[in-house]
Structures are given as C-alpha cells and as structure tokens.
MARTIDO-209444 format. One record per residue (C-alpha): residue in three letters; z, y, x. Coordinates in steps of 0.2 Angstrom, whole numbers, plus 2048, in hexadecimal, padded with zeros to 3 digits. Each point is the difference from the previous one (the first is absolute). Last residue first. Example, Ala and Ser with C-alpha at 12.3 -4.5 7.8 and 13.67 -1.06 7.14 Angstrom:
REM MARTIDO-209444
SER8247FB844ALA8037EF7FA
END
This chain:
REM MARTIDO-209444
TYR7F87D77DFASP7F07F67FBASN7FE7FA7EEALA7ED801802GLN7FF80D7F1PRO811807805ASP7FB805811ALA80F809808PHE805808810ALA811808802LEU80480A810SER811802806VAL80980E80AGLN80C80180EPRO7FE811808PHE80E8087F6ARG801813805VAL7EE801807ILE7FA7F57F2GLN80880A7F3GLU7F9811807HIS7EF7F8801LYS8017FA7EEGLU8068117FAGLY7F1809806SER7FB80B80FTHR7FA7F280AASP7F37FC7F3THR7FC7ED7FFLEU7F47F3807ILE8077EF801TYR7FF7F480FILE8047EE801ARG8047FA811GLY8017F080BGLU7F280780AASP7F47F17FEARG8068007EEARG7F98117FCALA8048027EEARG7FA8117F8ALA80B8067F2PHE7FC80B7F0VAL8108067F8PRO8087FE7EFARG8128077FEVAL8127F9800ARG81080A804GLN8107F7803TRP8108097FDASP81180180AGLY7F880D80CASP7EE8017FDARG7FA7EF805THR7ED7FB801VAL7F67F37F7LEU7ED801802LEU7F67F77F2CYS7EF7F9804PRO7EF8077FCASP7F67F7806LEU8007ED803LYS7F57F780CASP807802811ALA8138017FBLEU7FD7F07F6GLU7F87F780FTRP80E80680BILE80E7FA7F4MET7F77EF7FEASP7FF7FD813ILE813805802ALA8047F37F2SER7F67F3808ALA808803811ASP8118007F9ASP7FE7EF7F6PRO7FB8027EELYS80D7FC7F2THR7F97F17F5ASP80F7F5804PRO7FE7F07F6MET80B7FC7F1
END
C-alpha cells in the first residue's frame, strides 16, 4: 500500500490554508488536569508565523493560557473533508 501521508512542507502548507479559510475554530486550553474546548475566531498570519485569536483578558481562557501557554487550535471543514 502506498504511503499517502503528506511530506512536512505539504502538511505545513495545508495547515496554513485551513487556518486562513476556516472560522470559527476550536481552542483547546488546559485548566489543571482538565482540557477546555471552546469556539474562537482566528486570524492566520503566515508571514509572521502566527495565528491570532481575540479574547477577553478578564476571562478564564486568558488565565488558562497564561498558566499553561501550550494550546491547540482545531480547524475543520467537514463538507470538504478537510481537518
């Protein structure tokens, strides 16, 4: 069976394309031993190597990100089968 896994460069391109076209996405943060997931709107800036989200600095998301700065964003377009 042939390997259909994209190479690193193709996978990175695909991630940036998905981040650029899909809103909202899901933000995954840590809250101690628990993960929290919520929808957010993201703006991808590939030339900066960053994805920005707008959030209230007085909310739980901000506190969780400050305490545990490693987060995940999940982008999905089920109609196109892109994840």
